[in-house]
C-alpha positions in Angstrom: 128.0 116.6 37.7 128.7 118.7 40.8 127.7 121.9 38.9 124.4 120.3 37.9 123.7 119.1 41.4 124.3 122.6 42.8 122.0 124.1 40.1 119.2 121.6 40.9 119.6 122.3 44.7 119.5 126.0 44.1 116.4 125.7 42.0 114.7 123.5 44.6 115.5 126.0 47.3 114.1 128.9 45.3 111.0 126.9 44.6 110.6 126.2 48.4 111.1 129.9 49.1 108.5 130.8 46.6 106.0 128.4 48.1 106.7 129.7 51.6 106.1 133.3 50.4 102.9 132.3 48.7 101.6 130.4 51.7 102.5 132.9 54.3 99.9 135.5 53.3 97.3 132.7 53.4 98.3 131.7 56.9 98.0 135.2 58.4 94.2 135.4 58.5 94.1 132.0 60.1 96.7 133.1 62.7 94.8 136.3 63.4 91.5 134.4 63.8 93.2 132.0 66.2 94.7 134.8 68.3 91.3 136.7 68.4 89.5 133.5 69.4 92.1 132.8 72.1 91.7 136.4 73.5 87.9 136.1 73.5 88.1 132.7 75.3 90.6 134.1 77.9 88.5 137.2 78.5 85.3 135.1 78.9 87.0 132.7 81.4 88.5 135.6 83.3 85.0 137.2 83.7 83.6 133.8 84.7 86.2 133.3 87.4 86.6 136.8 88.7 83.6 139.0 88.1 81.0 137.2 90.3 78.5 137.1 87.4 76.0 135.1 89.4 75.3 138.2 91.6 74.0 140.2 88.5 70.4 139.1 88.3 69.4 141.4 85.4 69.4 139.6 82.1 70.9 142.6 80.2 73.3 143.9 82.8 76.5 145.3 81.3 78.7 142.5 82.7 76.3 139.8 81.4 76.1 141.4 77.9 79.9 141.6 77.7 80.1 137.9 78.7 77.5 136.9 76.2 79.3 138.7 73.4 82.7 137.3 74.3 81.4 133.7 74.4 79.5 134.1 71.1 82.4 135.7 69.3 84.8 133.2 70.6 82.6 130.3 69.5 82.2 131.8 66.0 85.9 132.5 65.6 86.7 129.0 66.7 84.2 126.7 65.0 83.2 128.5 61.8 86.8 128.3 60.3 86.9 124.6 61.1 83.5 124.0 59.4 84.5 125.9 56.3 88.0 124.3 56.0 87.0 120.7 56.7 83.5 120.8 55.2 81.7 119.6 58.3 78.1 120.9 58.2 76.5 121.9 61.5 79.9 122.0 63.4 79.6 125.8 64.0 76.1 125.6 65.2 76.8 122.8 67.7 80.0 124.5 68.9 78.5 127.9 69.4 75.3 126.7 71.0 77.1 124.1 73.2 79.8 126.5 74.5 77.3 129.3 75.1 74.9 126.9 77.0 77.7 125.4 79.0 79.4 128.7 80.1 76.0 130.3 80.7 75.0 127.5 83.0 78.4 127.7 84.9 78.2 131.5 85.2 74.5 132.2 86.0 72.8 129.0 87.1 73.2 128.0 90.8 75.0 124.6 91.1 72.9 121.6 92.0 72.8 120.5 95.6 70.5 117.5 95.4 70.6 114.3 93.3 69.5 114.0 89.7 65.8 113.5 90.1 65.2 116.2 92.7 63.6 119.3 91.2 64.7 121.9 90.4 68.2 120.5 90.2 67.2 118.2 87.4 67.0 121.2 85.1 70.6 122.1 86.0 71.9 118.6 85.3 70.1 118.6 81.9 71.6 122.0 80.9 75.1 120.9 81.9 74.7 117.6 80.0 73.4 119.3 76.8 76.1 121.9 77.0 78.9 119.3 77.4 77.4 117.1 74.7 77.4 119.8 72.0 80.6 121.5 73.1 82.7 118.3 73.3 81.2 116.9 70.1 82.0 120.0 68.2 85.5 120.3 69.7 86.3 116.6 68.9 84.9 116.5 65.4 87.7 118.2 63.6 90.4 116.1 65.3 88.4 112.9 64.7 87.9 113.8 61.0 91.6 114.5 60.6 92.7 111.3 62.5 90.4 109.3 60.3 92.5 110.0 57.3 95.4 108.3 59.0 93.6 105.5 60.8 91.6 104.1 57.8 92.9 102.7 54.6 89.7 103.0 52.5 89.3 106.4 51.0 85.5 106.3 51.5 86.0 105.6 55.2 88.7 108.3 55.5 86.4 111.1 54.3 83.2 109.7 55.8 81.6 112.8 57.4 78.9 110.7 59.0 81.5 108.5 60.8 83.4 111.5 62.1 80.1 113.1 63.4 79.0 109.9 65.0 82.3 109.3 66.8 82.4 112.9 68.0 78.8 112.6 69.3 79.8 109.4 71.1 82.5 111.3 73.0 79.9 114.1 73.8 77.4 111.4 74.9 80.0 110.0 77.3 80.6 113.4 78.9 76.8 113.9 79.2 76.4 110.5 80.8 79.1 111.4 83.3 76.9 114.3 84.3 74.1 111.9 84.9 76.3 109.6 86.9 77.4 112.6 89.0 73.7 113.4 89.6 73.1 109.8 90.7 76.2 110.1 93.0 77.9 107.1 91.3 80.6 109.0 89.3 83.4 106.6 89.8 86.0 105.1 87.4 84.2 101.8 87.0 80.9 103.1 85.6 82.7 105.5 83.4 84.9 102.7 81.9 81.8 100.6 81.4 80.0 103.3 79.5 83.1 103.9 77.4 83.3 100.2 76.7 79.7 100.1 75.6 80.1 103.1 73.3 83.3 101.6 71.9 81.6 98.3 71.1 78.7 100.1 69.5 81.1 102.1 67.3 82.8 98.8 66.2 79.4 97.5 65.2 78.7 100.7 63.3 82.0 100.4 61.5 81.3 96.7 60.6 77.8 97.0 59.4 77.3 100.6 58.3 78.7 101.6 54.9 80.8 104.7 54.5 79.2 107.8 53.0 81.9 110.4 52.1 
């Protein structure tokens, strides 16, 4: 009996080693993409914080072009693999456009000094809200889609892409509404909690009355 157990354990260990060897080459491209995306994000943020990009007024100045390229490449390397792996259509478009719009606004658009409805600061608030909405929605969608497989028992609800997209957009909408509250000079914890409560109740109603579409 002991010999049989040793032989079975040895065969199981060999099978695990074979699986690890087969999976390791498949993990390398994903790791390389993650490292490249991280380097691009770090370089873009370093330029944003240290290069005084707002002082370069020319649209195609070298510093601006480098910043554009880093942000676009970082967005593509981050969101395209998630879209392909999880099968979430439109994720890459929202992530790339949202991150580019958000970082462009932070880098080159003067910060608002007046309240929400005072022109031209209204445009700045709108740009910030749109960038945050798309960026946070795209960043949260893969995590929400993955967590849904654990949170729901029904298979149709677990793989419901419309549910994952809707919940991610609700988080993005909360961030965009916070920009509006900041523009109205009422960004305090109580209004934010009220907005989160309204969106949470709305999501519960959606889950109760809207059928899942995997």
